[in-house]
MMTF fields as JSON, N, C-alpha, C and O atoms, coordinates in Angstrom:
{
  "mmtfVersion": "1.0.0",
  "mmtfProducer": "UNKNOWN",
  "numBonds": 475,
  "numAtoms": 476,
  "numGroups": 119,
  "numChains": 1,
  "numModels": 1,
  "chainsPerModel": [1],
  "groupsPerChain": [119],
  "chainIdList": ["A"],
  "bondAtomList": [4, 2, 8, 6, 12, 10, 16, 14, 20, 18, 24, 22, 28, 26, 32, 30, 36, 34, 40, 38, 44, 42, 48, 46, 52, 50, 56, 54, 60, 58, 64, 62, 68, 66, 72, 70, 76, 74, 80, 78, 84, 82, 88, 86, 92, 90, 96, 94, 100, 98, 104, 102, 108, 106, 112, 110, 116, 114, 120, 118, 124, 122, 128, 126, 132, 130, 136, 134, 140, 138, 144, 142, 148, 146, 152, 150, 156, 154, 160, 158, 164, 162, 168, 166, 172, 170, 176, 174, 180, 178, 184, 182, 188, 186, 192, 190, 196, 194, 200, 198, 204, 202, 208, 206, 212, 210, 216, 214, 220, 218, 224, 222, 228, 226, 232, 230, 236, 234, 240, 238, 244, 242, 248, 246, 252, 250, 256, 254, 260, 258, 264, 262, 268, 266, 272, 270, 276, 274, 280, 278, 284, 282, 288, 286, 292, 290, 296, 294, 300, 298, 304, 302, 308, 306, 312, 310, 316, 314, 320, 318, 324, 322, 328, 326, 332, 330, 336, 334, 340, 338, 344, 342, 348, 346, 352, 350, 356, 354, 360, 358, 364, 362, 368, 366, 372, 370, 376, 374, 380, 378, 384, 382, 388, 386, 392, 390, 396, 394, 400, 398, 404, 402, 408, 406, 412, 410, 416, 414, 420, 418, 424, 422, 428, 426, 432, 430, 436, 434, 440, 438, 444, 442, 448, 446, 452, 450, 456, 454, 460, 458, 464, 462, 468, 466, 472, 470],
  "bondOrderList": [1, 1, 1, 1, 1, 1, 1, 1, 1, 1, 1, 1, 1, 1, 1, 1, 1, 1, 1, 1, 1, 1, 1, 1, 1, 1, 1, 1, 1, 1, 1, 1, 1, 1, 1, 1, 1, 1, 1, 1, 1, 1, 1, 1, 1, 1, 1, 1, 1, 1, 1, 1, 1, 1, 1, 1, 1, 1, 1, 1, 1, 1, 1, 1, 1, 1, 1, 1, 1, 1, 1, 1, 1, 1, 1, 1, 1, 1, 1, 1, 1, 1, 1, 1, 1, 1, 1, 1, 1, 1, 1, 1, 1, 1, 1, 1, 1, 1, 1, 1, 1, 1, 1, 1, 1, 1, 1, 1, 1, 1, 1, 1, 1, 1, 1, 1, 1, 1],
  "groupList": [{"groupName": "MET", "atomNameList": ["N", "CA", "C", "O"], "elementList": ["N", "C", "C", "O"], "formalChargeList": [0, 0, 0, 0], "bondAtomList": [1, 0, 2, 1, 3, 2], "bondOrderList": [1, 1, 2], "singleLetterCode": "M", "chemCompType": "L-PEPTIDE LINKING"}, {"groupName": "LYS", "atomNameList": ["N", "CA", "C", "O"], "elementList": ["N", "C", "C", "O"], "formalChargeList": [0, 0, 0, 0], "bondAtomList": [1, 0, 2, 1, 3, 2], "bondOrderList": [1, 1, 2], "singleLetterCode": "K", "chemCompType": "L-PEPTIDE LINKING"}, {"groupName": "GLU", "atomNameList": ["N", "CA", "C", "O"], "elementList": ["N", "C", "C", "O"], "formalChargeList": [0, 0, 0, 0], "bondAtomList": [1, 0, 2, 1, 3, 2], "bondOrderList": [1, 1, 2], "singleLetterCode": "E", "chemCompType": "L-PEPTIDE LINKING"}, {"groupName": "ARG", "atomNameList": ["N", "CA", "C", "O"], "elementList": ["N", "C", "C", "O"], "formalChargeList": [0, 0, 0, 0], "bondAtomList": [1, 0, 2, 1, 3, 2], "bondOrderList": [1, 1, 2], "singleLetterCode": "R", "chemCompType": "L-PEPTIDE LINKING"}, {"groupName": "LEU", "atomNameList": ["N", "CA", "C", "O"], "elementList": ["N", "C", "C", "O"], "formalChargeList": [0, 0, 0, 0], "bondAtomList": [1, 0, 2, 1, 3, 2], "bondOrderList": [1, 1, 2], "singleLetterCode": "L", "chemCompType": "L-PEPTIDE LINKING"}, {"groupName": "ALA", "atomNameList": ["N", "CA", "C", "O"], "elementList": ["N", "C", "C", "O"], "formalChargeList": [0, 0, 0, 0], "bondAtomList": [1, 0, 2, 1, 3, 2], "bondOrderList": [1, 1, 2], "singleLetterCode": "A", "chemCompType": "L-PEPTIDE LINKING"}, {"groupName": "GLY", "atomNameList": ["N", "CA", "C", "O"], "elementList": ["N", "C", "C", "O"], "formalChargeList": [0, 0, 0, 0], "bondAtomList": [1, 0, 2, 1, 3, 2], "bondOrderList": [1, 1, 2], "singleLetterCode": "G", "chemCompType": "PEPTIDE LINKING"}, {"groupName": "PHE", "atomNameList": ["N", "CA", "C", "O"], "elementList": ["N", "C", "C", "O"], "formalChargeList": [0, 0, 0, 0], "bondAtomList": [1, 0, 2, 1, 3, 2], "bondOrderList": [1, 1, 2], "singleLetterCode": "F", "chemCompType": "L-PEPTIDE LINKING"}, {"groupName": "CYS", "atomNameList": ["N", "CA", "C", "O"], "elementList": ["N", "C", "C", "O"], "formalChargeList": [0, 0, 0, 0], "bondAtomList": [1, 0, 2, 1, 3, 2], "bondOrderList": [1, 1, 2], "singleLetterCode": "C", "chemCompType": "L-PEPTIDE LINKING"}, {"groupName": "VAL", "atomNameList": ["N", "CA", "C", "O"], "elementList": ["N", "C", "C", "O"], "formalChargeList": [0, 0, 0, 0], "bondAtomList": [1, 0, 2, 1, 3, 2], "bondOrderList": [1, 1, 2], "singleLetterCode": "V", "chemCompType": "L-PEPTIDE LINKING"}, {"groupName": "PRO", "atomNameList": ["N", "CA", "C", "O"], "elementList": ["N", "C", "C", "O"], "formalChargeList": [0, 0, 0, 0], "bondAtomList": [1, 0, 2, 1, 3, 2], "bondOrderList": [1, 1, 2], "singleLetterCode": "P", "chemCompType": "L-PEPTIDE LINKING"}, {"groupName": "ILE", "atomNameList": ["N", "CA", "C", "O"], "elementList": ["N", "C", "C", "O"], "formalChargeList": [0, 0, 0, 0], "bondAtomList": [1, 0, 2, 1, 3, 2], "bondOrderList": [1, 1, 2], "singleLetterCode": "I", "chemCompType": "L-PEPTIDE LINKING"}, {"groupName": "TYR", "atomNameList": ["N", "CA", "C", "O"], "elementList": ["N", "C", "C", "O"], "formalChargeList": [0, 0, 0, 0], "bondAtomList": [1, 0, 2, 1, 3, 2], "bondOrderList": [1, 1, 2], "singleLetterCode": "Y", "chemCompType": "L-PEPTIDE LINKING"}, {"groupName": "HIS", "atomNameList": ["N", "CA", "C", "O"], "elementList": ["N", "C", "C", "O"], "formalChargeList": [0, 0, 0, 0], "bondAtomList": [1, 0, 2, 1, 3, 2], "bondOrderList": [1, 1, 2], "singleLetterCode": "H", "chemCompType": "L-PEPTIDE LINKING"}, {"groupName": "SER", "atomNameList": ["N", "CA", "C", "O"], "elementList": ["N", "C", "C", "O"], "formalChargeList": [0, 0, 0, 0], "bondAtomList": [1, 0, 2, 1, 3, 2], "bondOrderList": [1, 1, 2], "singleLetterCode": "S", "chemCompType": "L-PEPTIDE LINKING"}, {"groupName": "ASP", "atomNameList": ["N", "CA", "C", "O"], "elementList": ["N", "C", "C", "O"], "formalChargeList": [0, 0, 0, 0], "bondAtomList": [1, 0, 2, 1, 3, 2], "bondOrderList": [1, 1, 2], "singleLetterCode": "D", "chemCompType": "L-PEPTIDE LINKING"}, {"groupName": "ASN", "atomNameList": ["N", "CA", "C", "O"], "elementList": ["N", "C", "C", "O"], "formalChargeList": [0, 0, 0, 0], "bondAtomList": [1, 0, 2, 1, 3, 2], "bondOrderList": [1, 1, 2], "singleLetterCode": "N", "chemCompType": "L-PEPTIDE LINKING"}, {"groupName": "TRP", "atomNameList": ["N", "CA", "C", "O"], "elementList": ["N", "C", "C", "O"], "formalChargeList": [0, 0, 0, 0], "bondAtomList": [1, 0, 2, 1, 3, 2], "bondOrderList": [1, 1, 2], "singleLetterCode": "W", "chemCompType": "L-PEPTIDE LINKING"}, {"groupName": "THR", "atomNameList": ["N", "CA", "C", "O"], "elementList": ["N", "C", "C", "O"], "formalChargeList": [0, 0, 0, 0], "bondAtomList": [1, 0, 2, 1, 3, 2], "bondOrderList": [1, 1, 2], "singleLetterCode": "T", "chemCompType": "L-PEPTIDE LINKING"}, {"groupName": "GLN", "atomNameList": ["N", "CA", "C", "O"], "elementList": ["N", "C", "C", "O"], "formalChargeList": [0, 0, 0, 0], "bondAtomList": [1, 0, 2, 1, 3, 2], "bondOrderList": [1, 1, 2], "singleLetterCode": "Q", "chemCompType": "L-PEPTIDE LINKING"}],
  "groupTypeList": [0, 1, 2, 3, 4, 5, 6, 7, 4, 4, 0, 8, 5, 9, 9, 10, 4, 5, 11, 11, 6, 12, 4, 11, 11, 8, 12, 5, 6, 7, 7, 6, 13, 10, 14, 3, 5, 3, 5, 6, 9, 3, 5, 4, 15, 13, 7, 9, 16, 5, 5, 9, 4, 16, 6, 12, 5, 17, 2, 14, 11, 14, 14, 13, 5, 17, 3, 2, 3, 2, 14, 3, 17, 17, 5, 10, 17, 9, 11, 1, 11, 18, 16, 12, 7, 19, 19, 15, 13, 8, 0, 3, 5, 16, 3, 3, 2, 19, 5, 4, 11, 15, 4, 0, 4, 15, 3, 6, 4, 13, 19, 19, 18, 11, 6, 1, 18, 19, 1],
  "groupIdList": [1, 2, 3, 4, 5, 6, 7, 8, 9, 10, 11, 12, 13, 14, 15, 16, 17, 18, 19, 20, 21, 22, 23, 24, 25, 26, 27, 28, 29, 30, 31, 32, 33, 34, 35, 36, 37, 38, 39, 40, 41, 42, 43, 44, 45, 46, 47, 48, 49, 50, 51, 52, 53, 54, 55, 56, 57, 58, 59, 60, 61, 62, 63, 64, 65, 66, 67, 68, 69, 70, 71, 72, 73, 74, 75, 76, 77, 78, 79, 80, 81, 82, 83, 84, 85, 86, 87, 88, 89, 90, 91, 92, 93, 94, 95, 96, 97, 98, 99, 100, 101, 102, 103, 104, 105, 106, 107, 108, 109, 110, 111, 112, 113, 114, 115, 116, 117, 118, 119],
  "secStructList": [7, 2, 2, 2, 2, 2, 2, 2, 2, 2, 2, 2, 2, 2, 2, 2, 2, 2, 2, 2, 2, 2, 2, 2, 2, 2, 2, 2, 2, 2, 6, 1, 7, 2, 2, 2, 2, 2, 2, 2, 2, 2, 2, 2, 2, 2, 2, 2, 2, 2, 2, 6, 1, 7, 7, 7, 6, 6, 1, 7, 2, 2, 2, 2, 2, 2, 2, 6, 6, 6, 6, 7, 1, 1, 2, 2, 2, 2, 2, 2, 2, 2, 2, 2, 2, 1, 6, 6, 2, 2, 2, 2, 2, 2, 2, 2, 2, 2, 2, 2, 2, 2, 2, 2, 2, 2, 2, 6, 6, 6, 1, 7, 7, 6, 6, 7, 7, 7, 7],
  "xCoordList": [-24.805, -25.341, -25.807, -25.628, -26.406, -26.907, -25.756, -25.905, -24.615, -23.444, -22.915, -22.54, -22.88, -22.394, -23.301, -22.823, -24.608, -25.565, -25.433, -25.418, -25.338, -25.176, -23.869, -23.834, -22.801, -21.513, -21.572, -21.019, -22.254, -22.39, -23.169, -22.752, -24.295, -25.106, -24.347, -24.419, -23.625, -22.835, -21.751, -21.53, -21.08, -20.021, -20.566, -19.889, -21.787, -22.401, -22.571, -22.519, -22.771, -22.901, -21.542, -21.313, -20.64, -19.366, -18.37, -17.646, -18.315, -17.302, -17.425, -16.413, -18.63, -18.706, -18.299, -17.663, -18.665, -18.254, -16.739, -16.128, -16.138, -14.687, -13.968, -12.934, -14.502, -13.909, -14.006, -13.047, -15.163, -15.319, -14.359, -13.736, -14.244, -13.314, -11.877, -11.132, -11.484, -10.134, -9.884, -8.824, -10.858, -10.719, -10.637, -9.887, -11.396, -11.331, -9.966, -9.412, -9.417, -8.076, -7.061, -6.221, -7.14, -6.208, -6.353, -5.358, -7.586, -7.829, -7.324, -6.627, -7.684, -7.275, -5.759, -5.175, -5.124, -3.668, -2.958, -1.914, -3.527, -2.905, -3.397, -2.614, -4.693, -5.276, -5.951, -6.151, -6.301, -7.08, -6.252, -5.046, -6.93, -6.287, -5.577, -6.197, -4.295, -3.528, -4.103, -3.955, -4.755, -5.275, -6.39, -6.531, -7.177, -8.234, -7.622, -8.074, -6.606, -5.93, -5.266, -5.329, -4.633, -3.952, -4.937, -4.638, -6.1, -7.116, -7.616, -7.83, -7.799, -8.237, -7.195, -7.528, -5.944, -4.864, -4.757, -4.528, -4.92, -4.878, -5.998, -5.77, -7.198, -8.321, -8.065, -8.369, -7.509, -7.181, -6.104, -6.156, -5.146, -4.091, -4.702, -4.332, -5.621, -6.262, -7.101, -7.119, -7.79, -8.592, -7.719, -8.04, -6.629, -5.734, -5.135, -5.005, -4.773, -4.223, -5.21, -4.829, -6.48, -7.489, -7.88, -7.967, -8.115, -8.644, -7.582, -7.839, -6.401, -5.372, -4.375, -3.997, -3.954, -2.893, -3.416, -2.629, -4.734, -5.366, -4.973, -4.772, -4.868, -4.551, -5.808, -6.923, -5.608, -6.733, -7.176, -6.351, -8.474, -9.024, -8.585, -8.602, -8.201, -7.801, -6.282, -5.763, -5.576, -4.117, -3.597, -4.157, -2.531, -1.923, -1.044, -0.656, -0.742, 0.165, 1.522, 2.143, 1.984, 3.297, 3.353, 4.309, 2.354, 2.312, 2.216, 2.873, 1.401, 1.251, 2.58, 2.956, 3.281, 4.577, 5.566, 6.302, 5.583, 6.513, 6.142, 7.012, 4.856, 4.379, 4.681, 4.965, 4.622, 4.811, 6.151, 6.306, 7.108, 8.354, 9.144, 9.939, 8.942, 9.696, 8.873, 9.41, 7.587, 6.756, 6.048, 5.449, 6.092, 5.441, 6.501, 7.385, 6.409, 7.421, 7.425, 8.475, 6.283, 6.169, 6.599, 6.939, 6.588, 6.853, 8.244, 8.333, 9.32, 10.626, 10.704, 11.422, 9.971, 9.946, 9.272, 9.762, 8.155, 7.46, 8.368, 8.462, 9.033, 9.937, 11.075, 11.412, 11.657, 12.773, 12.334, 13.038, 11.18, 10.685, 10.363, 10.727, 9.687, 9.328, 10.555, 10.58, 11.576, 12.812, 13.51, 14.243, 13.284, 13.858, 13.305, 14.023, 12.024, 11.376, 11.465, 11.612, 11.376, 11.472, 12.062, 11.473, 13.21, 13.875, 12.979, 12.39, 12.876, 12.089, 10.6, 9.935, 10.076, 8.667, 7.737, 6.801, 7.993, 7.114, 7.15, 6.118, 8.33, 8.449, 7.663, 6.96, 7.778, 7.043, 5.536, 4.774, 5.112, 3.682, 3.158, 2.064, 3.933, 3.497, 3.44, 2.516, 4.397, 4.354, 3.1, 2.468, 2.755, 1.578, 0.283, -0.664, 0.241, -1.005, -1.176, -2.289, -0.118, -0.203, -1.196, -1.895, -1.273, -2.228, -3.665, -4.502, -3.947, -5.28, -5.56, -6.661, -4.584, -4.738, -5.043, -5.96, -4.276, -4.493, -5.885, -6.544, -6.337, -7.669, -8.753, -9.679, -8.652, -9.654, -9.713, -10.798, -8.557, -8.527, -9.061, -9.797, -8.693, -9.15, -10.665, -11.296, -11.244, -12.701, -13.457, -14.688, -12.738, -13.385, -14.025, -14.955, -13.54, -14.145, -13.775, -14.264, -12.929, -12.558, -13.471, -13.345, -14.375, -15.25, -16.501, -16.848, -17.173, -18.404, -19.455, -19.589, -20.209, -21.28, -22.641, -23.622, -22.717, -23.986, -24.286, -23.431, -25.49, -25.897, -25.39, -25.618, -24.716, -24.183, -25.321, -26.07, -25.433, -26.485, -26.087, -24.927, -27.049, -26.824, -26.782, -27.52, -25.936, -25.858, -26.709, -26.773],
  "yCoordList": [87.902, 86.599, 85.826, 84.612, 86.564, 85.942, 85.301, 84.214, 85.991, 85.473, 84.206, 83.26, 84.17, 82.988, 81.792, 80.675, 82.02, 80.936, 80.397, 79.185, 81.303, 80.882, 80.105, 79.092, 80.574, 79.88, 78.497, 77.544, 78.388, 77.083, 76.107, 74.963, 76.555, 75.681, 75.277, 74.129, 76.227, 75.932, 74.903, 73.983, 75.047, 74.113, 72.723, 71.724, 72.65, 71.332, 70.576, 69.346, 71.305, 70.673, 70.48, 69.468, 71.445, 71.436, 70.431, 69.79, 70.28, 69.404, 67.953, 67.358, 67.359, 65.995, 65.935, 64.974, 66.958, 66.995, 67.173, 66.637, 67.919, 68.1, 66.782, 66.509, 65.975, 64.656, 63.774, 63.096, 63.792, 63.043, 63.587, 62.821, 64.913, 65.534, 65.123, 64.884, 65.039, 64.602, 63.179, 62.883, 62.309, 60.931, 60.877, 60.074, 61.72, 61.784, 62.292, 61.793, 63.288, 63.795, 62.663, 62.493, 61.893, 60.76, 59.758, 59.308, 59.408, 58.445, 58.999, 58.31, 60.248, 60.857, 60.982, 60.84, 61.247, 61.37, 60.08, 60.095, 58.969, 57.674, 57.014, 56.413, 57.127, 56.363, 57.201, 56.726, 58.425, 59.242, 60.231, 60.066, 61.249, 62.29, 63.279, 63.802, 63.549, 64.432, 65.845, 66.479, 66.347, 67.713, 67.82, 68.854, 66.761, 66.768, 66.789, 67.536, 65.98, 65.963, 67.305, 67.806, 67.892, 69.178, 70.276, 71.087, 70.307, 71.313, 71.133, 72.111, 69.885, 69.617, 70.012, 70.576, 69.723, 70.091, 71.612, 72.151, 72.3, 73.768, 74.332, 75.257, 73.78, 74.235, 73.949, 74.777, 72.779, 72.42, 73.351, 73.733, 73.71, 74.65, 75.985, 76.535, 76.491, 77.774, 77.664, 78.583, 76.543, 76.322, 76.326, 77.0, 75.584, 75.517, 76.893, 77.292, 77.614, 78.947, 79.859, 80.598, 79.805, 80.671, 80.192, 80.999, 78.901, 78.381, 78.222, 78.52, 77.759, 77.449, 78.593, 78.93, 79.187, 80.192, 81.632, 82.576, 81.799, 83.113, 83.979, 85.187, 83.331, 84.053, 84.318, 84.083, 84.808, 85.078, 83.786, 82.934, 83.652, 82.445, 82.289, 81.175, 83.352, 83.297, 83.28, 83.552, 82.957, 82.948, 81.595, 80.99, 81.119, 79.849, 80.032, 81.147, 78.921, 78.95, 79.494, 80.257, 79.112, 79.558, 81.062, 81.695, 81.643, 83.094, 83.803, 84.82, 83.266, 83.843, 83.789, 84.748, 82.676, 82.54, 83.587, 84.176, 83.817, 84.811, 86.211, 87.003, 86.506, 87.827, 88.078, 89.21, 87.037, 87.166, 86.596, 86.278, 86.466, 85.751, 86.341, 85.634, 87.609, 88.211, 88.387, 88.782, 88.101, 88.36, 87.131, 87.222, 86.0, 84.775, 83.703, 83.514, 83.007, 82.006, 80.853, 80.258, 80.521, 79.355, 79.641, 78.715, 80.898, 81.247, 80.812, 80.232, 81.065, 80.597, 79.079, 78.588, 78.342, 76.881, 76.467, 75.588, 77.104, 76.794, 77.117, 76.334, 78.261, 78.663, 77.655, 77.254, 77.255, 76.295, 74.947, 74.362, 74.465, 73.166, 73.225, 72.317, 74.281, 74.37, 74.601, 74.162, 75.289, 75.481, 74.153, 74.031, 73.174, 71.855, 71.236, 70.553, 71.485, 70.917, 71.823, 71.339, 73.13, 74.097, 75.388, 76.013, 75.777, 76.985, 78.203, 78.369, 79.043, 80.282, 80.057, 80.915, 78.906, 78.595, 79.634, 80.11, 79.981, 80.913, 82.307, 82.968, 82.748, 84.055, 84.056, 85.021, 82.989, 82.883, 82.852, 83.483, 82.116, 82.044, 83.424, 83.811, 84.16, 85.487, 86.441, 87.248, 86.36, 87.193, 86.9, 87.807, 85.631, 85.205, 85.674, 86.055, 85.647, 85.872, 87.276, 87.643, 88.073, 89.382, 90.318, 91.071, 90.287, 91.153, 90.801, 91.69, 89.517, 89.084, 89.529, 89.989, 89.397, 89.829, 91.321, 91.751, 92.104, 93.554, 93.898, 94.789, 93.199, 93.438, 93.125, 93.917, 91.989, 91.6, 92.602, 92.968, 93.043, 94.018, 95.37, 96.035, 95.774, 97.048, 97.085, 98.111, 95.964, 95.883, 95.54, 95.518, 95.276, 94.975, 93.604, 93.386, 92.669, 91.347, 90.469, 89.345, 90.97, 90.24, 90.603, 90.032, 91.534, 92.007, 91.155, 90.39, 91.306, 90.578, 90.888, 92.027, 89.845, 90.051, 89.638, 90.359, 88.511, 88.041, 88.786, 88.873, 89.319, 90.025, 91.439, 92.117, 91.903, 93.269, 94.228, 93.991, 95.284, 96.259, 97.133, 97.523, 97.431, 98.276, 99.732, 100.143, 100.511, 101.948, 102.728, 103.954],
  "zCoordList": [-47.744, -47.372, -48.608, -48.712, -49.534, -50.752, -51.547, -52.104, -51.59, -52.311, -51.644, -52.337, -50.328, -49.609, -49.828, -50.024, -49.798, -50.021, -51.445, -51.66, -52.408, -53.803, -53.973, -54.672, -53.339, -53.417, -52.811, -53.36, -51.663, -51.005, -51.879, -52.058, -52.421, -53.274, -54.533, -54.972, -55.105, -56.296, -55.983, -56.769, -54.856, -54.499, -54.198, -54.444, -53.668, -53.444, -54.757, -54.781, -55.837, -57.148, -57.81, -58.472, -57.635, -58.356, -57.783, -58.545, -56.474, -55.87, -56.345, -56.717, -56.346, -56.898, -58.367, -58.8, -59.13, -60.535, -60.664, -61.589, -59.747, -59.769, -59.514, -60.124, -58.629, -58.357, -59.599, -59.968, -60.233, -61.486, -62.542, -63.277, -62.613, -63.556, -63.321, -64.271, -62.057, -61.724, -62.219, -62.77, -62.019, -62.493, -64.019, -64.573, -64.687, -66.157, -66.609, -67.589, -65.896, -66.221, -66.117, -67.0, -65.04, -64.863, -65.997, -66.565, -66.325, -67.402, -68.737, -69.482, -69.027, -70.305, -70.384, -71.459, -69.248, -69.237, -69.598, -70.25, -69.174, -69.448, -70.731, -71.467, -70.995, -72.098, -73.17, -74.288, -72.852, -73.769, -74.567, -74.753, -75.026, -75.831, -74.912, -73.986, -75.143, -74.251, -74.131, -73.086, -75.184, -75.104, -74.062, -73.408, -73.906, -72.888, -71.499, -70.631, -71.285, -69.987, -69.713, -68.59, -70.721, -70.572, -70.173, -69.297, -70.806, -70.484, -69.046, -68.331, -68.634, -67.269, -66.24, -65.198, -66.525, -65.607, -65.515, -64.433, -66.63, -66.626, -65.747, -64.968, -65.873, -65.052, -63.57, -62.711, -63.279, -61.904, -61.349, -60.18, -62.168, -61.805, -61.37, -60.333, -62.153, -61.841, -60.566, -59.747, -60.407, -59.204, -57.949, -56.97, -57.975, -56.811, -56.54, -55.383, -57.582, -57.405, -56.683, -55.776, -57.088, -56.475, -55.079, -54.153, -54.917, -53.656, -52.569, -51.403, -52.942, -51.942, -51.77, -50.648, -52.882, -52.829, -52.869, -52.936, -52.83, -52.806, -54.007, -53.882, -55.171, -56.399, -57.197, -56.733, -58.397, -59.28, -59.964, -60.293, -60.172, -60.788, -62.234, -62.759, -62.88, -64.286, -64.449, -65.531, -63.365, -63.391, -62.933, -62.02, -63.561, -63.168, -61.933, -61.586, -61.284, -60.138, -60.566, -59.826, -61.744, -62.226, -62.387, -61.939, -63.015, -63.198, -61.854, -61.631, -60.969, -59.633, -58.879, -58.204, -58.995, -58.319, -58.818, -58.027, -60.119, -60.67, -60.191, -59.831, -60.19, -59.773, -58.294, -57.902, -57.481, -56.026, -55.559, -54.38, -56.459, -56.155, -54.985, -54.366, -54.676, -53.571, -52.303, -51.268, -52.369, -51.193, -50.632, -49.56, -51.304, -50.808, -50.59, -51.426, -49.47, -49.134, -50.118, -50.357, -50.694, -51.563, -53.004, -53.74, -53.408, -54.804, -55.298, -56.38, -54.561, -55.042, -55.215, -56.086, -54.39, -54.52, -55.828, -56.536, -56.138, -57.396, -58.575, -59.521, -58.524, -59.61, -59.765, -60.879, -58.648, -58.691, -59.272, -60.096, -58.843, -59.322, -60.809, -61.556, -61.245, -62.666, -63.549, -64.699, -63.02, -63.794, -64.079, -65.06, -63.233, -63.461, -64.748, -65.478, -65.014, -66.196, -67.419, -68.542, -67.207, -68.305, -67.741, -66.859, -68.247, -67.764, -67.972, -69.041, -66.965, -66.986, -67.248, -67.829, -66.822, -67.047, -66.411, -67.055, -65.159, -64.442, -65.059, -65.171, -65.455, -66.103, -67.42, -67.721, -68.195, -69.462, -69.227, -69.96, -68.202, -67.883, -67.506, -67.917, -66.728, -66.327, -67.519, -67.62, -68.402, -69.627, -70.443, -70.985, -70.519, -71.276, -70.611, -71.298, -69.292, -68.567, -68.005, -67.629, -67.934, -67.274, -67.96, -67.281, -69.285, -69.983, -69.595, -69.437, -69.444, -69.022, -67.585, -67.282, -66.713, -65.321, -65.272, -64.571, -66.015, -66.049, -66.568, -66.031, -67.606, -68.165, -67.14, -66.962, -66.467, -65.472, -64.323, -63.871, -63.853, -62.769, -63.235, -62.506, -64.443, -64.998, -65.154, -64.901, -65.571, -65.773, -64.485, -64.482, -63.402, -62.125, -62.073, -61.297, -62.892, -62.943, -61.744, -61.624, -60.871, -59.665, -58.491, -57.408, -58.7, -57.622, -57.499, -58.399, -56.359, -56.076, -57.13, -57.576, -57.527, -58.489, -57.918, -58.101, -57.243, -56.691, -55.399, -54.518, -55.281, -54.073, -53.995, -52.993, -55.012, -55.021, -55.384, -56.332, -54.635, -54.913, -56.1, -56.236, -56.943, -58.115, -57.701, -56.806, -58.336, -58.041, -59.002, -58.914]
}
């Protein structure tokens, strides 16, 4: 219960900031420095992967699609769309990110932290 309450309170603060962040990404993409927009899009990518596609928060949609390419209905679509812009994009993303995924899982960083009882 403690984790849910903390998550709710955190989201009450984060969601308005996320909307502002999205507007900044749009502005930076058109008028600002591309690296700022790129960093924001990368963060948004990870957020959507975790919140919508039930992936890891530290993994991109592209890497997740490659990892789940045979078991998720949406993964082949993501691969096909990204291949239009860059051949083997999802495979490259997964190669880049798989070591991080393995490290996070090995260290248990995907597990509950707030409200967890100490052993």
